[in-house]
C-alpha positions as CSV (number, residue, x, y, z in Angstrom):
1,M,274.4,279.2,72.3
2,N,276.3,276.1,71.6
3,N,280.1,276.6,71.8
4,G,280.6,275.1,68.4
5,K,282.4,272.1,69.7
6,N,281.3,268.5,68.9
7,L,279.1,269.6,66.0
8,T,279.1,268.4,62.5
9,K,280.4,271.4,60.5
10,G,279.4,272.3,57.0
11,R,281.5,273.8,54.2
12,H,280.1,277.1,53.0
13,N,281.2,279.7,50.4
14,L,281.8,283.2,51.6
15,T,282.2,286.4,49.6
16,I,284.5,288.8,51.5
17,S,286.7,291.8,50.7
18,P,290.4,291.1,50.1
19,D,291.3,293.4,53.0
20,I,289.2,291.4,55.5
21,W,290.5,288.1,54.1
22,S,294.0,289.3,54.6
23,I,293.3,290.2,58.2
24,L,291.6,286.8,58.8
25,S,294.7,285.1,57.3
26,E,297.0,287.0,59.7
27,L,294.7,286.3,62.6
28,K,294.8,282.6,61.6
29,K,298.6,282.6,62.1
30,I,298.6,284.7,65.3
31,R,295.8,282.8,67.0
32,N,296.6,279.3,65.6
33,Q,293.0,278.9,64.7
34,S,291.2,278.3,61.4
35,I,289.4,281.2,59.7
36,G,286.1,279.4,60.4
37,E,286.9,279.3,64.2
38,I,287.8,283.0,64.1
39,I,284.5,283.9,62.4
40,E,282.6,281.7,64.9
41,D,284.3,283.5,67.8
42,A,283.6,286.9,66.3
43,V,279.9,286.1,65.8
44,K,279.5,284.8,69.3
45,K,281.2,287.9,70.7
46,L,278.9,290.1,68.5
47,I,275.8,288.4,69.9
48,K,277.1,288.8,73.5
49,D,278.3,292.4,73.1
50,E,275.1,293.5,71.4
51,K,273.0,291.6,74.0
52,L,271.1,289.8,71.3
53,N,268.6,287.2,72.2
54,T,270.3,283.8,71.8
55,T,267.0,282.0,72.1
56,Y,265.8,283.8,68.9
57,F,268.9,282.4,67.0
58,K,268.3,278.9,68.4
59,I,264.7,278.9,67.2
60,M,265.6,280.3,63.8
61,R,268.3,277.7,63.4
62,S,265.6,275.0,63.4
63,A,262.7,277.0,62.0
64,Q,261.1,275.7,58.8
65,F,260.8,278.0,55.8
66,C,257.2,278.9,54.9
67,D,255.9,279.1,51.4
68,P,254.9,282.6,50.0
69,K,251.2,282.0,50.7
70,E,251.8,281.1,54.4
71,N,254.2,284.1,54.7
72,E,251.5,286.4,53.3
73,E,248.9,285.1,55.8
74,I,251.3,285.5,58.7
75,T,252.3,289.0,57.5
76,K,248.6,290.1,57.3
77,I,248.0,288.8,60.8
78,L,251.0,290.7,62.2
79,D,250.1,293.8,60.2
80,N,246.7,293.9,61.8
81,L,247.9,293.7,65.4
82,T,246.8,296.6,67.5
83,E,248.5,298.2,70.5
84,D,245.9,296.3,72.7
85,D,247.1,293.0,71.2
86,L,250.6,293.9,72.2
87,E,249.8,294.6,75.9
88,I,250.8,292.1,78.5
89,S,247.7,290.4,79.8
90,S,249.3,288.1,82.4
91,E,252.6,287.9,84.2
92,Y,254.1,284.8,85.7
93,E,257.1,284.5,88.0
94,L,259.3,281.4,87.7
95,H,261.3,280.1,90.6
96,Y,264.2,277.7,90.5
97,K,263.8,275.0,93.1
98,T,267.0,273.4,94.5
99,H,266.9,270.1,96.3
């Protein structure tokens, strides 16, 4: 995932408990970081620690929303997949070539 540097950042509203906000405010002083930077660091750590697929998040970041009809069509297709549909039919091995 991108390290968050050199990106245009947006302003967002956040609903959070007073206890967590108090902790974030103290961390802001201790770490000399903005609360936004602390949250970004925490999310990146969560993704790394939970071994979540960063490619999924990159794709979803740019994925277009689909309308309800398209969503229903996709859901029907996915609901009708069988175990055979989910079996691996081919495998490929990729090699990195150095010069």
